[in-house]
C-alpha positions in Angstrom: 95.3 -87.5 -88.3 93.8 -88.9 -85.1 94.7 -87.1 -82.0 96.7 -88.8 -79.2 96.5 -92.2 -81.0 98.3 -94.9 -79.0 101.0 -96.8 -80.6 100.4 -100.5 -81.3 102.9 -101.3 -78.5 101.0 -99.1 -76.0 97.6 -100.5 -76.9 98.8 -103.9 -75.9 101.0 -103.0 -72.9 99.3 -103.9 -69.6 100.8 -101.0 -67.7 99.6 -98.5 -70.3 96.2 -100.1 -70.4 95.9 -99.8 -66.6 96.7 -96.1 -66.9 93.9 -95.8 -69.6 91.3 -97.6 -67.6 87.9 -95.8 -67.4 86.5 -95.6 -63.9 82.9 -94.9 -62.7 82.5 -92.7 -59.6 79.0 -93.2 -58.4 79.3 -91.6 -54.9 76.8 -88.9 -55.8 74.1 -91.5 -56.4 74.1 -92.8 -52.8 72.6 -91.8 -49.5 75.8 -90.7 -47.8 76.1 -87.9 -50.3 72.4 -87.2 -51.4 70.7 -87.9 -48.1 68.2 -90.6 -47.1 65.3 -89.2 -49.1 66.9 -89.0 -52.5 69.9 -91.3 -52.6 70.2 -95.0 -53.4 71.1 -97.4 -50.7 74.4 -99.2 -51.4 73.1 -102.3 -49.8 70.1 -102.3 -52.1 72.4 -101.8 -55.1 74.6 -104.8 -54.3 71.6 -106.9 -53.3 70.9 -106.9 -57.1 73.8 -109.3 -57.5 71.6 -112.4 -57.9 69.6 -110.7 -60.6 72.8 -109.6 -62.3 74.1 -113.1 -62.1 71.0 -114.3 -63.9 71.4 -111.6 -66.6 75.1 -112.5 -66.9 74.1 -116.1 -67.7 71.5 -114.9 -70.2 74.2 -112.8 -72.0 77.1 -115.2 -71.9 75.0 -118.3 -72.8 73.0 -116.3 -75.4 69.7 -117.3 -74.0 67.9 -114.1 -73.2 65.3 -112.4 -75.3 66.7 -111.2 -78.6 69.9 -113.2 -78.1 70.2 -113.8 -81.8 71.4 -110.2 -82.0 74.1 -110.4 -79.4 76.8 -110.7 -82.0 78.2 -107.3 -80.9 79.8 -109.2 -78.0 82.2 -110.9 -80.5 83.2 -107.8 -82.4 86.2 -106.9 -80.3 87.8 -110.2 -81.2 87.7 -109.8 -85.1 90.7 -111.2 -86.9 93.7 -109.1 -88.0 92.9 -110.1 -91.6 89.4 -108.6 -91.3 90.7 -105.3 -89.9 93.6 -105.1 -92.4 91.1 -105.5 -95.3 89.1 -102.5 -93.9 92.3 -100.5 -93.6 93.3 -101.3 -97.2 90.0 -100.1 -98.6 90.2 -97.0 -96.4 93.7 -96.2 -97.9 92.4 -96.8 -101.4 89.5 -94.4 -100.9 91.8 -91.8 -99.3 94.0 -92.0 -102.4 91.1 -91.5 -104.8 89.6 -88.3 -103.5 89.9 -85.6 -100.9 86.2 -85.7 -99.9 84.5 -88.8 -98.6 80.7 -88.7 -98.4 79.1 -91.2 -95.9 75.4 -92.0 -96.3 73.6 -93.6 -93.4 71.0 -93.0 -90.6 70.7 -94.1 -87.0 73.1 -96.9 -86.1 74.5 -96.6 -89.6 75.6 -93.0 -88.9 75.8 -92.0 -85.3 78.5 -94.5 -84.1 80.8 -93.7 -87.0 80.4 -90.0 -86.5 81.0 -90.3 -82.8 84.3 -91.9 -83.5 85.5 -89.3 -86.0 84.2 -86.3 -83.9 86.0 -87.7 -80.8 89.3 -88.8 -82.3 90.2 -86.3 -85.0 90.8 -82.6 -85.2 87.6 -80.6 -84.5 88.0 -78.6 -87.6 89.6 -81.3 -89.8 87.6 -80.4 -93.0 89.1 -76.9 -92.8 92.7 -78.2 -92.7 94.7 -78.6 -95.9 95.2 -82.2 -97.1 98.8 -82.3 -95.9 97.7 -81.4 -92.3 95.2 -84.2 -92.5 98.1 -86.6 -93.4 96.4 -87.4 -96.8 93.1 -88.4 -95.2 90.0 -87.0 -96.9 87.4 -84.5 -95.6 84.4 -86.3 -94.2 80.8 -85.3 -95.0 77.5 -86.9 -93.8 74.2 -87.3 -95.5 71.4 -89.8 -95.8 70.5 -89.2 -92.2 67.5 -86.9 -93.0 65.5 -85.7 -95.9 66.6 -82.1 -95.5 66.7 -80.5 -99.0 68.8 -77.5 -98.0 71.5 -79.7 -96.4 71.7 -82.1 -99.3 71.7 -79.4 -102.0 74.4 -77.6 -100.2 76.7 -80.7 -100.1 76.0 -81.4 -103.7 77.1 -77.9 -104.4 80.5 -78.6 -102.9 81.1 -81.6 -105.2 82.2 -81.5 -108.8 79.9 -82.1 -111.7 82.6 -83.1 -114.2 85.8 -85.2 -114.0 88.1 -83.4 -111.6 91.7 -82.7 -112.6 93.2 -83.2 -109.2 92.6 -85.1 -106.0 91.5 -82.0 -104.1 88.2 -82.0 -106.1 87.7 -85.7 -106.3 85.3 -87.5 -104.0 84.3 -91.0 -102.9 81.1 -92.4 -101.4 80.3 -95.0 -98.7 76.6 -96.0 -98.5 75.7 -97.8 -95.3 72.3 -99.7 -95.1 71.6 -103.3 -94.2 68.4 -103.5 -96.2 69.0 -100.8 -98.8 65.4 -99.7 -98.3 65.6 -97.2 -95.4 64.1 -94.2 -97.2 66.4 -91.4 -96.0 69.6 -93.3 -97.0 68.1 -94.9 -100.1 66.9 -91.6 -101.5 70.3 -89.9 -100.8 72.1 -92.8 -102.4 70.0 -92.5 -105.6 70.9 -88.9 -105.8 74.7 -89.2 -105.0 75.0 -92.4 -107.1 73.8 -90.3 -110.1 76.4 -87.7 -109.2 79.2 -90.2 -109.1 78.2 -91.7 -112.5 78.0 -88.2 -113.9 81.5 -87.2 -112.7 83.4 -90.5 -113.3 81.6 -92.0 -116.3 81.2 -95.8 -117.0 84.2 -96.7 -114.8 82.8 -95.1 -111.6 82.4 -98.2 -109.5 85.8 -97.9 -107.6 84.6 -94.6 -106.1 81.7 -96.3 -104.3 81.7 -98.7 -101.3 78.6 -100.3 -99.9 78.3 -101.5 -96.4 75.2 -103.8 -96.3 73.8 -107.2 -95.8 76.1 -110.1 -96.7 73.7 -111.7 -99.1 70.3 -110.1 -99.5 68.5 -106.7 -99.9 68.3 -104.1 -102.7 71.6 -102.5 -101.9 73.4 -105.8 -101.9 71.8 -106.6 -105.3 72.8 -103.2 -106.8 76.3 -103.5 -105.4 76.8 -106.9 -107.0 75.4 -105.7 -110.3 77.6 -102.6 -110.5 80.7 -104.1 -109.0 81.0 -101.9 -105.9 83.4 -103.1 -103.2 81.3 -104.2 -100.3 81.5 -104.9 -96.5 79.0 -107.0 -94.7 77.0 -106.1 -91.6 76.8 -109.3 -89.6 73.3 -110.8 -89.4 73.5 -111.1 -85.6 74.4 -107.4 -85.0 71.7 -104.7 -84.9 72.3 -101.3 -86.3 72.7 -99.4 -83.1 75.2 -102.0 -81.9 77.2 -102.0 -85.1 79.8 -99.4 -84.5 82.6 -102.0 -84.2 81.6 -103.5 -87.6 82.6 -102.0 -90.9 79.7 -99.6 -90.3 81.9 -97.6 -88.0 85.4 -99.1 -88.6 85.6 -98.2 -92.3 84.6 -94.5 -91.9 87.0 -94.3 -88.9 89.9 -95.8 -90.9 89.2 -93.5 -93.8 89.6 -90.6 -91.3 92.9 -92.1 -90.2 91.8 -93.5 -86.9 93.7 -96.6 -85.6 91.0 -99.2 -85.6 93.4 -101.8 -84.1 93.7 -99.7 -81.0 89.9 -99.2 -81.0 89.3 -102.9 -80.9 92.0 -103.4 -78.3 90.2 -101.0 -76.0 86.9 -102.9 -76.6 88.7 -106.2 -75.8 90.1 -104.7 -72.6 86.6 -103.7 -71.5 85.2 -107.1 -72.5 87.7 -108.7 -70.3 86.8 -106.4 -67.4 83.2 -107.2 -67.9 83.7 -111.0 -68.0 83.2 -111.1 -64.2 79.6 -110.7 -63.1 80.6 -109.1 -59.8 79.1 -105.6 -59.5 82.2 -104.4 -57.6 84.3 -105.1 -60.7 82.1 -104.9 -63.8 81.4 -101.2 -64.7 78.8 -102.1 -67.4 76.7 -104.1 -65.0 77.1 -101.5 -62.3 75.9 -98.7 -64.5 72.9 -100.7 -65.6 72.1 -101.5 -62.0 72.4 -97.9 -61.0 70.0 -96.7 -63.8 67.6 -99.5 -63.1 67.3 -98.6 -59.4 67.1 -94.9 -60.2 64.1 -95.4 -62.5 62.4 -97.4 -59.7 62.9 -94.4 -57.5 61.3 -92.1 -60.0 64.3 -90.9 -61.9 63.1 -91.8 -65.4 65.1 -89.1 -67.4 68.8 -89.7 -67.9 71.1 -87.0 -69.1 74.6 -87.8 -70.5 76.6 -84.7 -69.9 79.9 -84.6 -71.9 82.5 -82.2 -70.5 84.1 -81.9 -73.9 82.6 -81.0 -77.2 84.4 -83.9 -78.8 82.0 -86.4 -77.1 78.8 -84.7 -78.1 78.1 -87.2 -80.9 78.9 -90.0 -78.6 76.0 -88.7 -76.5 73.8 -88.7 -79.6 74.9 -92.2 -80.3 74.0 -93.3 -76.8 70.7 -91.5 -77.0 69.6 -93.8 -79.9 71.2 -96.9 -78.2 69.2 -96.3 -75.0 66.0 -95.0 -76.5 65.6 -97.7 -79.1 66.7 -100.5 -76.8 64.9 -99.6 -73.6 61.8 -97.6 -74.7 59.2 -100.3 -75.1 56.3 -102.0 -73.3 55.5 -98.6 -71.8 58.8 -98.7 -69.9 62.2 -97.1 -70.3 63.9 -93.9 -69.1 64.2 -90.9 -71.5 67.8 -90.4 -72.6 69.1 -86.9 -73.4 72.5 -85.5 -74.2 74.3 -82.3 -73.5 77.7 -80.6 -73.5 79.0 -78.8 -70.4 79.7 -76.2 -69.4 77.7 -74.9 -72.4 74.4 -76.5 -71.4 74.6 -75.7 -67.7 73.3 -72.3 -68.8 70.1 -73.9 -69.8 69.4 -77.5 -68.8 71.4 -77.0 -65.6 68.5 -74.9 -64.2 66.0 -77.6 -64.7 68.2 -80.3 -63.1 69.0 -78.0 -60.1 65.5 -76.9 -59.3 63.0 -78.7 -61.6 61.2 -82.0 -61.2 63.2 -84.7 -59.3 63.3 -87.1 -62.3 66.8 -86.8 -63.8 70.0 -88.8 -63.3 73.1 -87.1 -64.8 76.0 -89.2 -66.2 79.0 -87.0 -66.6 81.9 -87.9 -69.1 85.1 -86.2 -68.0 88.4 -86.5 -69.9 91.2 -86.0 -67.3 93.9 -85.1 -69.8 93.0 -83.3 -73.0 95.2 -83.7 -76.1 95.9 -80.0 -75.9 95.4 -77.4 -73.2 95.2 -73.6 -73.0 96.5 -71.4 -70.2 94.6 -68.3 -69.2 96.9 -65.3 -69.4 97.6 -62.7 -66.7 96.5 -59.2 -67.8 97.9 -56.1 -66.2 95.3 -54.1 -64.4 92.8 -57.0 -64.4 90.2 -55.1 -66.5 87.8 -58.0 -66.6 88.4 -59.2 -63.1 89.7 -62.6 -64.2 93.2 -62.6 -62.9 92.0 -64.9 -60.2 92.1 -67.7 -62.8 95.3 -66.5 -64.6 97.8 -69.3 -64.8 95.1 -72.0 -64.7 94.4 -74.1 -67.8 91.1 -74.6 -69.4 91.1 -78.3 -68.3 91.6 -77.2 -64.7 88.6 -74.9 -65.1 86.5 -77.7 -66.5 87.5 -80.1 -63.7 86.6 -77.5 -61.0 83.3 -76.7 -62.8 82.4 -80.4 -62.8 83.2 -80.7 -59.1 81.2 -77.7 -58.3 78.2 -78.9 -60.4 78.2 -82.4 -58.8 78.2 -80.8 -55.4 75.5 -78.2 -56.3 73.3 -81.0 -57.4 74.1 -83.3 -54.5 73.3 -80.6 -51.8 69.8 -80.5 -53.3 69.5 -84.3 -53.5 70.0 -84.5 -57.3 71.8 -87.7 -58.3 74.8 -87.9 -60.7 77.7 -90.2 -61.5 80.9 -89.6 -63.5 82.9 -91.7 -65.9 86.5 -90.5 -65.7 88.3 -91.1 -69.0 92.1 -90.7 -68.6 92.6 -89.6 -72.2 90.4 -89.5 -75.3 92.1 -91.9 -77.8 91.1 -94.9 -79.8 91.7 -97.3 -76.9 89.5 -95.5 -74.5 86.8 -95.0 -77.1 86.8 -98.7 -77.6 86.2 -99.2 -73.9 83.3 -96.7 -73.9 81.5 -98.3 -76.8 81.6 -101.8 -75.4 80.7 -100.7 -71.9 77.6 -98.8 -73.0 76.4 -101.5 -75.4 76.7 -104.2 -72.7 75.2 -102.0 -70.0 72.2 -101.3 -72.3 71.5 -105.0 -72.8 71.9 -105.6 -69.1 69.5 -102.9 -68.1 67.0 -104.2 -70.6 67.1 -107.7 -69.2 66.8 -106.3 -65.7 63.6 -104.5 -66.9 62.3 -107.8 -68.4 62.2 -106.5 -72.0 63.9 -107.3 -75.2 66.7 -104.7 -75.6 67.7 -105.9 -79.1 64.6 -105.3 -81.2 62.8 -102.1 -82.2 59.2 -102.7 -83.3 58.1 -99.2 -82.6 60.5 -97.7 -85.2 58.6 -99.5 -87.9 55.3 -97.7 -87.3 56.3 -94.3 -88.7 57.9 -96.0 -91.7 54.7 -97.8 -92.6 52.7 -94.7 -92.8 55.4 -92.7 -94.4 55.8 -95.3 -97.2 52.0 -95.4 -97.5 51.7 -91.6 -97.9 54.4 -91.6 -100.5 52.5 -94.1 -102.6 54.4 -97.4 -102.1 52.3 -100.0 -103.8 52.4 -102.6 -101.0 51.2 -100.2 -98.3 47.6 -99.6 -99.4 46.2 -101.0 -96.2 48.2 -98.5 -94.2 47.2 -95.7 -96.6 43.5 -96.6 -96.0 44.0 -96.5 -92.3 45.7 -93.2 -92.6 42.9 -91.7 -94.7 40.4 -92.9 -92.1 42.2 -90.9 -89.3 40.4 -88.1 -87.4 40.8 -85.1 -89.6 42.3 -81.8 -88.4 39.8 -79.1 -87.7 40.6 -75.6 -89.0 39.3 -74.1 -85.8 42.2 -75.7 -83.9 44.9 -74.4 -86.1 46.0 -71.0 -84.9 
């Protein structure tokens, strides 16, 4: 039940593809709009071309830092057989149960949810099965250790063998290692529920997306006979949305993953040229790189549709985990407008000059609503009567960009013609490539995440894991909290 899903013919038609091309308007980053004191110089921007050429070689020749994890570049070119196998499993799961629980955290969660939030009905779980075209309701867990949330979801699921498909459920656990605590604990709990409900023949109700050959989840899946999909060794979690990590949940929800990959291929082709005048990923990376050098070390992704809020959360992780290291890296945030203009807009307009805004505007929504004319104009809103909500959104964006610009506050806007699987594929590939490019411009490895392991080490130690005694000793030797400084 995806919204505005392109046909297979459209997704491969050059004219239609041209109409669906995502464009980056960066005028409001430059001196002619922002003024000499606050804007970037276009000459300085395009003078980065030699550095971009070097980065382009590092990426294409796979010779930069962390290049063993550049496998995401190949994902748009997966074979039809691989994609068809994912679709077949998605159809099988949809036929088994009307609820599908997905367990995963970070890159094993955010990308998949971003796709489903963007490309399906905003209230899909509240629709009857027929309106969802036989696709199941989607639930997310294993992304936290919140007892109320997990208990509430367990309360929605049956405890005995259901008599009809409306009460039946299936499970997809996503974890490369199988040892990430949040997901592993959730899987232990939900695994027991599946066994309780379906008895000894429960294996068909569980799919595991994990390492191809090693790890605890792989071993358990092989032992129990779960169907599995592999996360490629050369793809890190936050870059894995176009692997079965994101493709299987999307296909279960009814999204056309062929069109998704067609969009990613289209963007990969656009980005095969290193020229900053033609490559939107390299251009975005260069703009952010120069903005940070000018003191703009906070970046806000402002989506002008609620449907892209989780895309913003996905990008938060992608940018933070990739670029926040060696005491470098901008701070990524996400918002939805016009909602958050009533809060964060104040800080951007008049607070510290440290923020670059990246707007995401969908030109043509899948549905629109016209504002009615009311006799007597009791609320004083007849001046907008006859206008659609998408027109109001566009005018609000134009006004916001100008309000920022007149105060020397930089922003840029990605214009997305429509929100469909093809344009989402473009967005994913663009921002993944831009993130690696920016990391290489910074001189860091954008494909590792050593800092993430620190909290895990002490968490495992505090929970009593046997091989973490050294970390436990270090934790116990920490400066102790003083009661006088607890209010």
